[in-house]
Phi, psi and omega in degrees: 000140180293165178299321179294322178300320178294317179297317181298312183291326184275328188236297192300318184289347177273347180271155168306131186303321181290323176294320178296320179298312179300319181293313181296316179293325175298320178294317179300315181292320179297317178296327180288344181269347184254121187306316181299298179302324180301314181295321180295316179297315181298318181293325185281323192245346181295147182296138182236037186228085182301337180290349178267001179301144185220147172246124182210145178059026183077011185243147174261123183238150181290347180184181186264359194254113180244166175271125184289160174301150179116329182280309178250085186290332192241015176060045182253354183218034186299310182300309179299324180291321176296326177296337177280359174112359178289134185281338172202160183231128176256119183263162180112191012283136181252134176251162183300322179248147176296149177204150187278347183083191184280166179295149175273155357287147184217009177220131187220146175258139166246079190302319179301335179260000185051051185228165173232151168238128177228144169227053185299319177081035178055046173290124180195169185277356180094162188294325181294315181293317181291319177300320179298319178295314180298327179296333181272355183285151183295148182293338183263012184285183182290163174296133183233125169261152177237121182263123183245147181221180183273136173294133188301321185281353181279130179298150181302326179298339180254014185300315183301316180294324179294311177299319182297324179295317177296316181298319183295327179281333190255339189302321186294342183250006183249141172281334169203158179244145177235128173269113182266106177242022191231004175288139177275005192254003172244119185306130175083353186298315184293342176296336180289351176287341176300133190299330181288339178263328183285327182302306180292331178294313179296322177296321179295318181292318179299314181298318180295317179296321180292324176297325183280344185227064179300129181088356177222127179263109180284127178300141184233129179233164174237141179252127186244165183273149174287346185274359175296143172293156184304319181293333176285327173299316178299317181296321179292319178299314178299317180295319180299318178293313181300319183279357179074028175294160180270336182184176179227136175259122183234110010215175170281195179282166181247154173267356179288150173235021185287143170070025181276147177273341179296144179308129184305326179295323177294318179301313179298322184293338178288335179079203184285165179142174180267133179267130176232171179105199190304323180299344183272354190304306188292316181291320179297321178295319179296320177296317180300315179299321181293317178300319183290321177298326183279316189253344182056223183268016176283344176232146169275120181259137178243119181268127178209149180117105179078017178273113180243323190237170176297328175300315178301314181296316181296320178299321180295321180295312178300329181279351176128001180276124173280326177236156178225154182222159171210167177209296185303322178298330177297318181298319185270336184260335176089189191292345178271004188296308183300320180298318181294322178296314180298315181299317181292322178294320179298320179294319181290322177296317180297327182273357185264170176277007186262134182285328181225165177296324179298326177296332184277341183296119179077010183298329180303311179294320178297319180296326182289332184268358180278000000 
């Protein structure tokens, strides 16, 4: 067992998960502020595989593997997280107004399943505070996406204006924007995935981002739920192409609790919330495949959900993901996780018939049609 595995089993898993997250993130940020440890971390964990470089969303990235939204909600640790080897960092979810989120406890581990359940409720400092932090980051820093969501107290009828307000404050400081309409923890949010409601919302966000960034078109993506019916996945893909979106992130957390190894009484005791981690692997992969079959290369697809190993990451690439993200795997695997993913991807690319990572994207679908 790794040193982190011993630490997790001996200490971290005995702490309240949200407290453990704050402590671990605090250590990461502290190490990032000290030049000596920062250099050691960067040397130890930064990607060392130039063959994994990728161009996506008009951006050049050192590799395809990023940290998903939810870990750094307020853009307070982007540099240190990149030093651990993440090729890009997605911050948020950020709402137009600051909000405390749901009552605690609101984060739970299902360790036998290597999963998490959260009902955080978009706790964040608000768009103005996050925009101010992002404005101070160095120009040569890592690629940063900003994930935006609906303020809880805003009525659903005013959702488009609320998202647009967040986008207008944040777009100038984001390398790409993500519209999150798929968290299960804000009442009514997932209803916004219906295409008749999503279309005007996306149009409002696009217009707001363009107003905030004259002369620069910020890439815009939408993040969808794994619980959508297949025909609804197709409808979102069609809408994304029609609306001129740059991509889709597949997928957010699930409300399903099917097939878990954790004791059912423990599962019930965690209550409502979104399930992430290994149990999400198969459905997220299926949604990604469906999106790619529907939209092909007209959208940049980002695969997330249940990615723990390089094999998981490689399957998403073959299924059509240009970029991949993780979060729950970071909790269970520790600070060496991104490095392990990069090493494994480089090995799989070298053993494959593909000259570049871009050649491998969607190869699974191409092979089936030959």
